[in-house]
C-alpha positions in Angstrom: 0.0 0.1 0.0 1.5 3.3 -0.9 2.2 6.0 1.7 -0.1 9.0 1.7 1.6 12.3 1.1 1.9 14.5 4.0 0.0 17.8 3.5 2.2 20.8 4.3 1.6 24.7 4.5 4.2 27.3 3.6 4.6 29.7 6.5 6.6 32.9 6.0 8.4 34.7 8.9 9.8 38.1 8.4 11.9 40.4 10.6 13.2 44.0 10.2 16.8 44.0 11.4 18.8 46.2 9.0 21.9 46.1 11.1 22.1 42.4 11.6 24.7 40.3 9.7 22.9 37.1 10.1 19.5 35.9 11.6 18.3 32.4 12.3 14.9 31.3 13.4 14.5 28.6 16.2 11.4 27.0 17.1 9.4 23.9 18.0 9.5 22.7 14.4 13.4 22.4 14.5 13.9 21.4 18.2 14.9 25.0 18.9 18.1 24.9 16.9 19.8 28.2 16.5 21.9 27.2 13.4 19.6 25.2 11.0 17.2 27.8 9.6 19.0 30.8 8.3 16.9 33.7 7.1 17.6 35.7 3.9 18.2 39.4 4.0 16.8 41.8 1.2 18.2 45.2 0.3 16.2 47.1 2.7 17.2 45.0 5.8 14.2 42.8 6.0 14.9 39.1 6.8 12.7 36.4 5.5 12.4 32.6 5.6 9.6 30.3 4.3 9.0 27.0 6.1 7.1 24.1 4.5 5.6 22.5 7.6 2.7 20.0 8.3 -0.4 21.7 9.7 0.1 22.2 13.5 0.8 24.9 16.1 4.4 25.9 16.3 6.3 28.3 18.6 9.3 30.2 17.4 11.7 33.0 18.2 
């Protein structure tokens, strides 16, 4: 019997931090790792990451 595909939802997290040199997001989705999910900076100093996660409730910081 084939496995059912897990439904996921894309969640976008943004942060204004124009003076930061790097930003990571830690949360319950990555066991609070501070090194695995680097955010990407745009020219205006906004940082962003898109996470493809199964539907659930997540905490992050």
